[in-house]
N, C-alpha and C positions, 0 to 999 in steps of 0.2 A: 111419526113421519112429518116432513116439512110440508108447508102449504104450497110449494111450487109444483111444477109438472113432474110426473113420475119418470124415472129413467126407463123403467120397463113396465109395460101395462098389458094385461091380458083382458080382452073384452068378450064376454059371452062365447067362450070357446067350447065347441062341441067336437068330439073326436069319436070316430067309429073304428073298431077292428072288425072288418067284414060287417056282419049284421049286429054285432054287439056294440052298444053305445057305451064307450069307456069314460067319456066326460060329457057333461050336460050343462051348458051355459055357465061355465066357470069364469069368474072375473077376479082380478087382483091388480094392485098397484105396488110397485117396489121403488122406493126412493133411493137416490144415489147415496152410497156409503152405509146402507143398513144391511142387517142380516135378517132375512125373511124366511121362515120355516114352514114347510108343508108337512102336516102330520096326517095319519090315518092308518087304518088296518091294511093288511094284505088285500090287494084287489080294489083299493079305494080309488085308484086312478092317479096316484102321486107320480109314479115314473112316467106314465103316459103324458101327464102335464109337462114335465121337464123335457121329454123327448119332442113334444109338439113345439115347445119354445125353441129348442135347438134345431128344429127342422127335420127330425128323424121320423115324425109322424105328420102327415098332412091333415089339417083340421077339416071337418065337414063344413063348419061355419065358424065365424068369429074372427077376431083380430089379435095379432101380437105386435105391439108397438114398442119401438126403441127410440127414445127421444121424440116421440110423436109420429114417427114414420112406421108404416105397417110393413113388417118383414115376414108376414105369414106365408108368403109364396116364394121367398128366397131359398135357394139351395143351402144345405148345412154349411158348406165351406164359405159361402157368402156371408152367412151369419157370423162365422168365426172371424172373418175379416172385418165385420162391422163391430165385433166386440162381445159376442155371446158365445161362451165356450162351456162345454159340459164335461164333468168327470162322471163317467157312466157307472151304473151299478155293476159290481163285479170287476171293476178296474179296466178290463178289456185292453191290456197291454199286448204288444207283439212278443210272444214268449221266446222266439228264437233271435230276437234283437237284444243288444246290450242295453243297460240302463241309459247310457248316453245316446244311443241310437233312438230309443223311444222318445227321449227328450227332443232330439232333432226333428222327429216327425211332428211334434207339437209346434215347432217353430216354422213349419212350412207356410202357414198363412198368418204369420205374426204381424201384429200392428206395432208401430213404434211405442216404446214404453219402458218401464224400469226393469222388467224381468228378462233375464237371460239365463243360460245354463249355469254360468258361474254363480249367479245369485241363488239359484235353486240349490246348489251344493252348499251354500252358506246357510240356507234355511233348514235343510236337512243335513246335519253335519256328517252323518255316516256315508252319504251317497257318493261324494267325490272319490273316496278311496275305493269304491266298488263300481265305478262307472263302466268298467269293461265286463262286468258280470252279466250273464244272461238274465233277463227278466223272469224266466221260468224257475230260476234257482232262488228267488227271493221269497221271503215269508209274505203272508197276506198283508200285514201292516206295511212292510217295505214296498210291496207292489202298490198299495194305496198311496203312499207318499210319492212314488214315481208318477202315478196317474195324475196326482195334483200338480206335480212339477211340469208334466207334459202340457197340462192346460194352462198353467201360468206363463210359460214361455211364449204363448200366443198373445200375451198382454191383453187379456180380456177386460172389458168394462163390467160385464156381468158374468160371474162364475156360478154355474149350475152344479150343485153337488148332490149326487143321487146315492143315498143310503151309505154314507161314509162308514158307519159303524157296523154294517152287516157282516156277521161272521167273525168279528175281531174281538179279542180280549179287551176288557175295560181299560187296562193300562195302555194298550195301543191306541184305543179310541181317544183317551184323554190326551195323549201326546200329539195326535193329529189335530184335535180341536184346539190345542194350545197355539197352533200356527195362525188361527183366525185373526187375532189382533194385528199381527204384522201384515196380513193380507189386506185388512181394512185400512191400515195406515198407508198402504201404497195406493189407495184410491179405489180399491175394488168394491163392488157391490155383490152380495152373496145371496143366492136363492137356493135353499137346501131342502131336500126331502129327507125326513128322518122318522123312522118307525119308533125309535126310542123317544117317547114324549118328554121324559125328564131331561134328556140331553138337549132337545129342542128348546125347552123352557129356559135352560141355562144360558144359551148362546144367542137366541133370537130376540129382536126387538118387536117382532110381530109374528103371530101364529095364525095359520090358516088350516082348518081341518076339512078333509074330504071324506065322504062316505058314499060308496057306490057311484062315484063320478060327480057328486054334487057337493057344493059348499054347505057345511053345517055350522061352521063357527069361524070367526076371524076377529083379531084384535091383539093389542099388546098383552103379554103374559100377566102383567100386574093387574089388568082389568078382568081377568078370567078366573072364575072359581074352579076348584077341582071338580065340583059337580057338573058345571057347564061343559068342561072339557070331556069328562067321562060320558056325558049324555050325547055330545056331538060325535065322539069317537065311535060309540056303539049304537047310535041312532035312537037315543032315548030322549033327545031334546025337542024343542019346538020347531017351527018352520025353518028350513034352510036359509042361511044368510041373515037371520035375525040378530039384533044387537046382543052382545054377550052380557051375561049377568055381571053385576058389579062384585067387587071383592077380590081377594088375592088367593093364589094357590100356595098353601104351606110348602116350605122347602122339602123337596123329596117326594111330594104327593103327586102321583100320576095315576091314570086309569090302570087298574090291574090287568095284566095279561097283554100289555101293549107292545111288548117286544119279546121275541123268543130268546132264551138264554144263549149268550154268545159262547162259542167253543173256545177254550183257552188256546192262546197262540203266542209264540215268542215275540217279544217286543223288538222293534227295529233298533 
């Protein structure tokens, strides 16, 4: 990360679901133009963190800063207008609307910027020819692409991606992640939640591990050992938030059992 101020900063964020404490004092800094990945097992608090940043969960305490301004009390649509947009887990498209109508929904609170529906059709070459098809008739991978497009037409500054690979075949996941360089080239900053640790290590410049709502590890992938990641993921490491161990993670080495096998699915 650069030495300047962070584009997005979370400070001591605590979130409850009723009596259940889902996040406890989580802090992170995301610099402009980087890919920052949140990893952790099911129930670690990853999606809760993204939803709190997007405004879908109100924090019990703590701050969410965009360019130094606290947006933690803004309504979700105000955060979209400010440049924070999320692709939710499970896509959450409107199934009875067409592909193009779903994209038009995303443009409702759009900021000025380079992304429009025409450019989405260029990014996903199959989409323009099927723009009048109902979202419910698409494959999971195609729906994920439409969900990304719906977020992009709002021209976000920070794109929140929640579990892009969940339930998709590896070939579909690879094709979706291949769009990341073009997104970054357009000036986007990406904060993603990914249960597949190996995928996160490949694409992110910085990794942040959660366990039971607390930070157990953070740092650039090149500075994290496989043992440190596994310990943080399963709660076998030292105190939360400690400096990661030195060393590198061998290619393809990830904690065992970190992602359920994806069901095969037709590629878009």
